[in-house]
C-alpha positions in Angstrom: 140.4 178.8 70.3 142.0 179.8 67.0 142.7 183.2 65.7 139.8 183.0 63.2 137.3 182.5 66.0 138.6 185.4 68.1 138.5 187.8 65.1 134.9 186.8 64.2 133.8 187.4 67.8 135.4 190.9 67.9 133.9 191.7 64.5 130.4 190.6 65.7 130.7 192.9 68.8 131.7 195.9 66.6 128.8 195.2 64.2 126.2 194.9 66.9 124.0 197.9 67.3 125.2 200.2 70.1 122.5 201.8 72.2 123.1 205.2 73.7 123.4 205.0 77.5 120.9 207.9 78.0 118.3 206.1 75.9 118.8 202.9 78.0 118.5 204.8 81.2 115.4 206.6 80.0 113.8 203.3 79.0 114.7 201.7 82.4 113.2 204.6 84.3 110.0 204.5 82.2 109.6 200.8 82.8 110.3 201.2 86.5 107.8 204.1 86.7 105.0 202.1 85.0 105.7 199.0 87.1 105.5 201.0 90.3 102.3 202.8 89.4 100.7 199.5 88.4 102.0 197.8 91.6 100.5 200.5 93.8 97.1 200.1 92.1 97.4 203.0 89.6 95.8 201.1 86.7 96.9 200.5 83.1 95.5 203.3 81.0 96.3 207.0 81.0 93.2 208.1 82.8 94.0 205.8 85.7 97.5 207.3 85.9 96.0 210.8 86.2 93.6 209.6 88.9 96.5 207.9 90.7 98.4 211.2 90.8 95.4 213.0 92.1 95.0 215.1 88.9 98.3 216.8 89.4 99.0 216.1 85.7 97.1 216.0 82.5 96.4 213.1 80.3 98.7 214.6 77.6 101.5 214.7 80.1 101.0 211.1 81.1 101.0 210.1 77.4 104.3 212.0 76.9 105.8 210.3 79.9 104.8 206.8 78.8 106.0 207.3 75.2 109.3 208.7 76.2 108.6 212.1 74.7 108.9 213.9 78.1 110.9 213.3 81.2 109.0 212.1 84.3 109.1 214.9 86.8 110.8 214.7 90.1 107.5 215.3 92.1 106.1 212.1 90.5 109.1 210.1 91.6 108.8 211.6 95.1 105.1 210.8 95.3 105.8 207.2 94.3 108.5 206.9 97.0 106.2 208.2 99.7 103.5 205.8 98.7 105.9 202.9 98.6 107.3 203.7 102.0 103.8 204.1 103.5 102.8 200.7 102.0 106.0 199.0 103.3 105.5 200.5 106.8 101.9 199.2 106.8 103.0 195.7 105.6 105.7 195.6 108.3 103.1 196.6 111.0 100.9 193.7 109.8 103.9 191.4 109.9 104.6 192.4 113.5 101.0 191.8 114.4 101.1 188.3 113.0 104.3 187.5 115.0 102.5 188.7 118.2 99.1 187.2 117.5 97.6 184.7 119.9 97.3 181.5 118.0 94.7 178.9 118.8 96.2 175.8 120.2 93.7 173.1 119.6 95.9 170.4 121.0 95.9 171.8 124.5 92.1 172.1 124.5 91.7 168.5 123.2 94.2 167.3 125.8 92.2 168.9 128.6 88.9 167.6 127.3 90.3 164.1 127.0 91.7 164.3 130.6 88.3 165.1 131.9 86.6 162.6 129.7 88.7 159.6 130.5 89.3 160.5 134.2 88.2 157.8 136.6 84.6 158.3 137.6 83.9 158.8 141.2 80.5 158.5 142.8 79.1 161.1 145.1 79.1 158.7 148.1 82.8 158.0 147.8 83.5 161.7 147.8 81.5 162.1 151.0 83.4 159.3 152.6 86.7 160.8 151.7 85.7 164.2 153.0 84.1 162.9 156.3 
């Protein structure tokens, strides 16, 4: 690599727009918030968000949260955490039940049927002779 190339790379980095870290963190938290609400079945529009939070907030507050005009309150993050943990616990319970579930084993049933079906046929008189 020549000196000219390294200088142009450094110049390009200095010219690139620099985002403020707080703006990036706020954007990431908003994206995470919307993703979690939608994943938990909260819907896509503002009214669905209000219903999801059991009317603890107004539509105007939700609009402000989603447009980065206001900070998402701590109680909303706590509520999402509680719902996520409850859903994860329920999913783990179902996973444990599938591990312990009795599975149908058709092969054993078919093997028993075939053993009876193709067993040598004995007559009633031969069974009496063996017993007597």
